[in-house]
C-alpha positions as CSV (number, residue, x, y, z in Angstrom):
1,M,92.8,90.4,39.7
2,K,95.8,92.8,40.1
3,I,94.0,96.3,38.7
4,I,96.4,98.9,37.4
5,R,95.7,102.7,36.3
6,Y,97.8,104.2,34.4
7,R,97.7,107.3,31.8
8,D,98.5,106.3,27.9
9,F,100.6,108.2,25.4
10,Q,97.3,110.1,24.7
11,D,97.7,111.1,27.9
12,T,94.4,109.8,29.0
13,I,93.8,108.0,32.2
14,K,92.6,103.9,31.7
15,F,92.2,101.0,34.0
16,G,94.4,97.8,32.8
17,C,95.1,94.5,34.1
18,I,98.3,92.2,35.0
19,G,98.1,88.6,33.8
20,A,99.8,85.4,35.4
21,D,102.8,86.3,32.7
22,G,103.3,89.9,33.8
23,S,102.0,91.9,30.5
24,E,99.3,94.0,31.1
25,Q,96.2,94.6,29.5
26,R,93.2,96.9,28.8
27,L,90.0,97.5,30.5
28,D,87.3,98.9,29.9
29,G,84.0,99.6,32.3
30,D,83.8,101.0,35.8
31,L,86.0,100.8,39.0
32,F,83.4,100.3,41.2
33,K,80.6,99.1,38.6
34,G,82.5,96.1,36.6
35,L,85.8,96.1,34.7
36,S,85.4,94.4,31.3
37,A,89.0,92.7,29.3
38,T,89.4,93.7,26.3
39,G,92.2,91.8,25.2
40,E,94.1,94.9,24.1
41,T,97.4,95.6,25.4
42,A,97.9,98.7,28.0
43,H,100.4,101.1,26.6
44,V,101.1,102.7,29.8
45,K,103.3,105.8,29.8
46,T,102.7,106.4,33.3
47,L,102.1,104.0,36.3
48,L,99.1,106.3,38.2
49,A,98.3,105.2,41.9
50,P,95.7,102.5,41.9
51,I,93.1,104.8,43.7
52,D,92.0,108.6,43.5
53,P,90.7,108.5,46.8
54,V,87.7,110.5,47.9
55,A,89.0,109.7,51.8
56,V,91.3,108.6,53.4
57,F,91.6,107.4,57.1
58,G,94.5,106.5,59.0
59,I,95.1,104.8,62.0
60,G,97.2,104.8,64.7
61,L,99.5,102.6,66.8
62,N,97.2,99.6,65.5
63,Y,100.5,97.3,66.0
64,R,101.7,95.6,69.1
65,Q,105.2,95.8,68.5
66,H,105.2,99.1,67.0
67,A,103.0,100.6,69.7
68,T,105.7,99.3,71.8
69,E,108.8,101.1,70.3
70,S,106.7,104.0,70.3
71,G,106.4,104.2,73.8
72,M,102.7,103.9,74.3
73,S,100.2,102.1,75.6
74,A,97.8,100.1,72.7
75,P,94.5,101.5,72.2
76,A,91.5,100.5,73.8
77,E,89.9,101.9,70.2
78,P,91.2,102.7,67.2
79,V,93.0,105.8,67.2
80,V,92.0,107.7,63.6
81,F,93.5,110.7,61.9
82,M,93.1,111.6,58.0
83,K,94.8,112.9,55.2
84,P,94.2,115.4,52.6
85,P,93.8,113.0,48.6
86,S,95.6,116.0,47.9
87,A,98.8,113.8,49.9
88,L,98.8,111.1,46.6
89,Q,101.4,110.2,45.7
90,R,101.7,107.3,42.4
91,P,104.2,104.8,42.0
92,G,107.8,106.0,41.3
93,G,107.1,109.4,41.8
94,P,109.5,111.3,44.6
95,I,108.4,111.7,48.2
96,E,109.0,115.8,48.7
97,I,110.7,116.4,51.9
98,P,108.7,120.0,52.9
99,R,110.8,123.0,52.0
100,Q,107.9,125.7,53.4
101,A,106.5,123.8,56.6
102,A,110.4,122.4,56.3
103,S,110.8,119.4,58.4
104,H,113.7,117.6,59.7
105,E,111.5,114.0,61.1
106,V,110.5,112.4,57.6
107,D,109.9,109.3,58.1
108,Y,108.0,106.2,55.9
109,E,105.7,103.1,57.3
110,V,104.2,100.2,55.2
111,E,100.3,99.7,55.6
112,L,97.8,97.6,54.0
113,A,95.4,99.9,52.6
114,V,91.7,99.1,52.5
115,V,89.5,100.2,48.8
116,I,85.4,100.2,49.8
117,G,84.2,99.0,46.8
118,R,80.0,100.1,47.9
119,P,78.4,102.4,50.5
120,A,78.9,101.0,54.0
121,K,77.4,102.8,57.2
122,N,76.2,100.6,59.7
123,V,78.3,97.6,59.2
124,T,78.7,94.4,60.9
125,V,82.2,93.4,61.9
126,E,80.7,89.6,60.2
127,K,80.3,91.1,57.0
128,A,81.9,94.5,56.6
129,L,84.1,92.1,54.2
130,N,81.9,92.4,52.0
131,Y,82.7,95.9,51.2
132,V,86.0,95.8,50.2
133,L,87.2,95.7,46.9
134,G,90.4,95.2,47.2
135,Y,93.4,96.8,47.8
136,T,96.8,97.6,48.0
137,C,100.5,99.1,49.6
138,A,100.1,102.3,50.9
139,N,103.2,104.5,52.5
140,D,102.3,106.2,55.2
141,V,104.9,108.8,55.2
142,S,105.3,111.2,58.3
143,A,106.9,114.1,59.5
144,R,107.2,113.1,62.6
145,D,108.0,116.9,64.5
146,W,104.8,117.9,62.6
147,Q,103.1,115.3,64.1
148,I,104.3,115.1,67.5
149,K,105.4,118.4,68.3
150,R,104.1,120.9,66.2
151,G,100.5,119.6,65.2
152,G,98.8,121.1,68.4
153,G,97.9,117.8,69.5
154,Q,96.7,115.8,66.5
155,W,97.9,114.0,63.8
156,C,96.7,115.0,60.7
157,R,99.6,118.2,59.7
158,G,102.4,116.0,59.8
159,K,100.5,113.6,57.8
160,M,99.0,115.3,55.3
161,F,102.1,117.3,53.3
162,D,102.0,116.7,48.9
163,T,103.4,113.5,48.4
164,F,102.9,111.9,51.7
165,L,100.3,108.8,50.3
166,P,102.1,106.9,47.7
167,L,99.3,104.1,46.9
168,G,100.4,101.2,44.5
169,P,101.6,99.7,42.3
170,S,98.3,97.2,41.9
171,L,94.5,97.4,43.5
172,V,94.4,93.7,44.1
173,T,90.5,92.2,44.4
174,T,89.4,90.3,47.1
175,D,89.2,86.6,45.9
176,E,93.2,87.1,45.2
177,L,93.7,88.3,48.9
178,P,90.5,86.2,50.6
179,D,92.6,87.1,54.2
180,P,93.6,90.3,54.4
181,Q,94.9,89.1,58.0
182,D,97.5,86.8,56.6
183,L,100.4,88.7,54.6
184,K,103.7,90.2,54.9
185,L,105.0,93.7,54.4
186,R,108.4,94.9,54.3
187,S,109.7,98.6,54.1
188,R,113.6,98.9,52.3
189,V,115.0,102.3,52.6
190,N,118.2,102.1,50.2
191,G,117.8,98.5,49.9
192,Q,118.0,97.9,53.5
193,I,115.0,96.1,55.4
194,R,113.4,98.3,57.8
195,Q,110.2,96.6,58.6
196,D,109.5,92.8,58.2
197,W,105.8,91.6,59.9
198,T,102.4,90.1,59.7
199,T,98.8,91.8,59.4
200,A,98.3,89.1,62.2
201,D,99.9,91.2,64.4
202,M,97.0,94.0,64.0
203,I,95.5,95.2,67.3
204,F,91.7,95.8,65.7
205,D,91.6,94.0,62.0
206,V,89.9,95.6,58.8
207,A,87.3,94.0,59.1
208,T,86.8,95.9,63.0
209,L,88.3,99.4,61.3
210,I,85.8,99.2,59.0
211,S,82.9,98.7,61.3
212,F,84.5,101.1,63.5
213,L,84.6,104.0,61.1
214,S,81.2,103.0,59.4
215,A,79.3,103.5,62.4
216,S,76.9,106.4,62.2
217,S,79.4,107.1,59.5
218,T,79.2,106.5,55.2
219,L,82.1,105.4,53.5
220,H,82.0,106.2,49.9
221,P,83.4,104.4,47.3
222,G,86.5,104.8,47.3
223,T,87.6,105.6,50.8
224,V,90.9,104.7,51.4
225,I,91.8,102.5,54.8
226,L,95.1,103.0,55.6
227,T,95.6,100.2,59.1
228,G,98.4,101.0,60.4
229,T,102.2,99.8,60.7
230,P,104.7,97.4,62.2
231,H,107.5,98.3,64.3
232,G,110.8,99.6,62.1
233,V,109.8,102.9,61.7
234,G,113.0,105.6,61.3
235,M,111.4,107.0,64.5
236,G,112.0,103.4,66.8
237,F,116.2,103.9,66.1
238,Q,118.2,105.0,68.4
239,P,119.6,107.5,66.9
240,P,116.7,107.9,64.8
241,R,117.0,107.0,61.0
242,W,115.0,109.8,58.9
243,L,114.3,110.0,55.1
244,K,116.9,113.0,53.0
245,P,116.5,113.2,50.0
246,H,118.4,110.6,47.2
247,D,117.2,107.8,49.9
248,R,115.1,105.3,47.5
249,V,112.0,104.1,49.6
250,E,110.2,100.8,49.1
251,V,106.6,99.2,50.4
252,E,106.3,95.4,49.8
253,I,103.0,93.2,50.5
254,D,103.1,89.6,49.6
255,G,100.8,89.2,47.0
256,I,100.1,92.8,45.9
257,G,104.1,94.0,44.9
258,T,105.5,96.2,45.2
259,L,106.0,100.5,45.5
260,T,108.7,102.7,44.6
261,N,109.7,106.1,45.5
262,P,112.8,108.3,45.4
263,V,113.0,111.3,48.2
264,V,113.7,114.1,47.3
265,L,113.3,118.1,49.0
266,E,110.2,119.9,47.8
267,P,111.4,122.5,44.8
268,R,111.3,126.1,45.9
269,T,107.8,127.5,44.0
270,E,107.0,131.0,43.0
271,P,104.3,132.4,46.0
272,A,100.9,132.1,44.4
273,S,99.2,135.4,42.9
274,T,97.2,137.1,44.6
275,R,96.0,138.6,41.2
């Protein structure tokens, strides 16, 4: 099933599904306890990210050729960082280049996002995929200057800004995507292909990542795991190709769909009142 999350014309958040003919139908129920068809048309005012994450784990350097273009060796264990749920952005929503915490090196990363569907702790590799609800497209937007030069040796600052986690357009359940290591993924900037590779190049596959992250730790339903990006990011070009206002970024995974976001400069805002 291809599940969408949307806001209707009464500004109520609902779930729906996309039929084989492209039609959108409303669903009843709970994303984790079960959704059922209503036979009614989904009246979509705004398409939202298909999941509102409870936690977001990112995996760095998880594609062999991306590690090479980054000038780093393939890691012996998964490289883990976190993004806050506040970084979430919907399909079609703008990616904002930070103005207050100014960045001049904002980059795109197409990634397969894994959504955990039930509590997972100390899960074996062999059973890990049983805990997956589904998959969606992610753009792990990254401010490389903050990530590499100004983050105190940690990556989180360069990954955490508002709008730096576009997800969507749909959440595809595992019955439709039984093998997450056999998916083509691509990114385009202004229609130009930048990344075009396959999840088969992952150093640590999806099952291994779930087992690793769940060791002595509970992954709650709604946890999102970003599984890494292939080569072709803006940082890897000479000279680098950073995102700029008026760009249009698309990330696409076969069987899931295309996630599109424009790029803007962060709007000016007044300081929050202390009264």
